[in-house]
C-alpha positions as CSV (number, residue, x, y, z in Angstrom):
1,X,-8.3,4.5,38.5
2,X,-7.4,7.3,40.8
3,X,-9.0,10.7,40.1
4,X,-6.7,13.2,38.4
5,X,-6.7,16.9,38.9
6,X,-4.8,19.5,36.9
7,X,-4.2,23.2,37.7
8,X,-4.6,24.7,34.2
9,X,-4.4,28.4,34.9
10,X,-3.3,30.7,37.7
11,X,-4.1,34.4,37.4
12,X,-4.0,37.5,39.7
13,X,-7.5,38.5,40.8
14,X,-8.0,41.8,42.5
15,X,-11.4,42.0,44.2
16,X,-13.3,44.3,46.6
17,X,-12.4,41.8,49.3
18,X,-8.7,41.7,48.6
19,X,-6.3,40.4,45.9
20,X,-5.9,36.7,45.3
21,X,-4.5,34.2,42.9
22,X,-7.3,32.3,41.1
23,X,-6.5,28.7,40.2
24,X,-8.7,27.0,37.6
25,X,-8.8,23.2,37.8
26,X,-9.7,20.4,35.4
27,X,-10.4,16.9,36.8
28,X,-11.4,13.4,35.8
29,X,-14.3,13.1,38.3
30,X,-16.7,15.5,36.7
31,X,-16.9,18.1,33.9
32,X,-17.3,21.1,36.2
33,X,-15.0,24.1,36.6
34,X,-13.8,24.1,40.2
35,X,-11.6,26.9,41.4
36,X,-9.5,28.1,44.3
37,X,-8.7,31.6,45.5
38,X,-5.3,31.6,47.2
39,X,-3.7,34.3,49.2
40,X,-0.1,34.3,50.5
41,X,2.4,31.5,50.8
42,X,0.4,28.4,51.9
43,X,2.7,25.7,50.5
44,X,3.7,23.2,53.2
45,X,2.0,25.4,55.8
46,X,0.1,24.3,58.9
47,X,-3.3,25.5,60.1
48,X,-4.1,27.3,56.9
49,X,-7.5,29.0,57.0
50,X,-9.7,27.3,54.4
51,X,-13.2,27.9,53.2
52,X,-14.8,25.2,51.0
53,X,-17.7,27.0,49.4
54,X,-20.3,25.3,47.3
55,X,-21.7,27.3,44.4
56,X,-24.9,29.2,45.1
57,X,-25.9,31.3,42.0
58,X,-28.8,32.9,43.7
59,X,-26.8,33.9,46.8
60,X,-23.3,34.4,45.5
61,X,-24.3,36.3,42.3
62,X,-27.7,37.7,42.8
63,X,-27.5,38.4,46.5
64,X,-30.5,36.3,47.5
65,X,-31.6,36.8,51.0
66,X,-33.1,33.3,51.2
67,X,-29.8,31.8,52.4
68,X,-26.5,32.9,54.0
69,X,-24.2,31.8,51.1
70,X,-23.4,35.1,49.6
71,X,-22.6,36.6,53.1
72,X,-20.4,33.6,53.9
73,X,-18.5,33.9,50.6
74,X,-17.8,37.6,51.3
75,X,-16.9,36.9,55.0
76,X,-14.4,34.2,54.0
77,X,-12.7,36.3,51.4
78,X,-12.4,39.2,53.8
79,X,-11.0,37.1,56.6
80,X,-8.4,35.4,54.4
81,X,-7.4,38.9,53.1
82,X,-7.1,40.2,56.7
83,X,-5.0,37.3,57.8
84,X,-2.8,37.6,54.8
85,X,-3.0,33.9,53.8
86,X,-5.6,31.2,53.2
87,X,-7.6,29.3,50.6
88,X,-11.2,29.6,49.3
89,X,-12.2,26.5,47.3
90,X,-15.2,27.2,45.1
91,X,-16.9,23.9,44.2
92,X,-19.5,23.8,41.4
93,X,-22.2,21.8,43.3
94,X,-25.2,24.1,43.3
95,X,-28.0,23.6,45.7
96,X,-26.2,21.2,48.1
97,X,-25.5,19.1,45.0
98,X,-29.0,18.9,43.5
99,X,-28.5,21.5,40.8
100,X,-30.0,24.9,40.1
101,X,-33.3,23.7,38.6
102,X,-34.1,21.5,41.6
103,X,-33.0,24.2,44.0
104,X,-35.4,26.6,42.5
105,X,-38.2,24.0,42.6
106,X,-37.4,23.5,46.3
107,X,-37.7,27.3,46.8
108,X,-41.4,27.0,45.6
109,X,-42.0,24.1,48.0
110,X,-40.5,26.2,50.8
111,X,-42.8,29.0,50.0
112,X,-45.7,26.6,50.4
113,X,-44.6,25.5,53.9
114,X,-41.8,22.9,53.6
115,X,-38.4,23.5,55.1
116,X,-35.2,23.2,53.0
117,X,-34.6,19.6,54.0
118,X,-38.1,18.3,53.4
119,X,-38.2,20.1,50.1
120,X,-35.1,18.3,48.8
121,X,-36.4,15.0,50.0
122,X,-39.8,15.6,48.4
123,X,-38.0,16.2,45.1
124,X,-36.3,12.8,45.4
125,X,-32.9,13.9,46.8
126,X,-31.0,13.7,50.0
127,X,-31.0,16.7,52.3
128,X,-27.3,17.3,51.3
129,X,-25.7,15.6,48.3
130,X,-22.4,17.5,48.3
131,X,-19.1,15.7,48.0
132,X,-15.6,17.0,48.8
133,X,-13.3,14.7,46.9
134,X,-12.3,17.5,44.6
135,X,-11.6,19.8,47.5
136,X,-9.3,17.2,48.9
137,X,-7.4,16.9,45.6
138,X,-7.1,20.7,45.4
139,X,-5.6,20.9,48.9
140,X,-3.2,18.2,48.0
141,X,-2.3,20.1,44.8
142,X,-1.7,23.3,46.8
143,X,0.5,21.2,49.2
144,X,-1.3,22.5,52.3
145,X,-0.2,20.4,55.4
146,X,-3.2,21.1,57.7
147,X,-6.2,23.4,57.7
148,X,-8.5,25.4,60.0
149,X,-11.9,25.0,58.2
150,X,-14.2,28.0,58.0
151,X,-17.6,26.3,58.5
152,X,-20.6,25.8,60.7
153,X,-21.1,22.3,59.4
154,X,-19.6,19.4,61.4
155,X,-20.4,16.9,58.5
156,X,-18.1,18.9,56.3
157,X,-15.3,18.5,58.8
158,X,-15.9,14.7,59.1
159,X,-16.0,14.3,55.3
160,X,-12.7,16.0,54.9
161,X,-11.1,14.0,57.7
162,X,-12.3,10.8,56.0
163,X,-10.5,11.9,52.8
164,X,-7.3,12.2,54.8
165,X,-7.2,16.0,55.2
166,X,-5.7,17.1,58.5
167,X,-8.3,19.5,60.0
168,X,-6.8,21.0,63.1
169,X,-9.6,23.4,64.0
170,X,-12.8,25.3,63.0
171,X,-13.4,28.9,62.3
172,X,-17.1,29.9,62.7
173,X,-18.6,31.8,59.8
174,X,-22.0,32.9,60.9
175,X,-23.8,35.8,59.3
176,X,-26.6,37.8,60.8
177,X,-30.0,36.2,60.5
178,X,-32.9,38.2,59.1
179,X,-36.6,37.6,58.3
180,X,-35.9,36.1,54.9
181,X,-33.5,33.4,56.0
182,X,-34.0,32.8,59.7
183,X,-36.2,29.7,59.0
184,X,-33.6,28.3,56.6
185,X,-30.9,28.8,59.2
186,X,-32.9,27.3,62.0
187,X,-33.5,24.2,59.8
188,X,-29.8,23.9,59.2
189,X,-29.2,24.0,63.0
190,X,-32.0,21.7,63.9
191,X,-32.0,19.1,61.2
192,X,-28.4,19.3,59.9
193,X,-26.6,19.9,63.1
194,X,-25.0,23.1,61.9
195,X,-23.4,25.1,64.7
196,X,-25.5,28.2,64.5
197,X,-27.2,30.4,67.1
198,X,-24.7,29.2,69.7
199,X,-23.7,31.6,72.6
200,X,-20.6,33.6,71.7
201,X,-17.6,32.7,73.8
């Protein structure tokens, strides 16, 4: 049976990073509350700037400096607002899909010398367990024709293309590294092929 997605609520959401329309979705794949922030007229539009952001409670809400998630969320909202159109899809797949409890346990392993990839594997998980089926359904629901994806992660681009999403380009979304997250960022670049620390063109 094909997965079903329903846009249950749309509401105006003014934020410090601009005003958006917040879409709340239900679906038949999981019981999680996925959302999308939409700005401007993106229906049937080509090359729509899109950020697919996976939930990070510690970074997005608490401002943790262990990762770059909160900064990326803010940067994406600000860029969409500046451009006047775009979509930010917020997927509820905490800790690259392993959940908050396991992510916090991984933090302790990292403090004892493991990197973020080895910590996940030590806990019995893959380095990255995120899936993007829901994101594909949301983009279909919004009737976006093609997207420019805000990401540093080539695997995310490949995953979307396999779902039939027309990804026409990439928009880098690189925050400034600092002492608390530079090891985390270097691991993403070295072990997960994220496009970080590349010379600026």
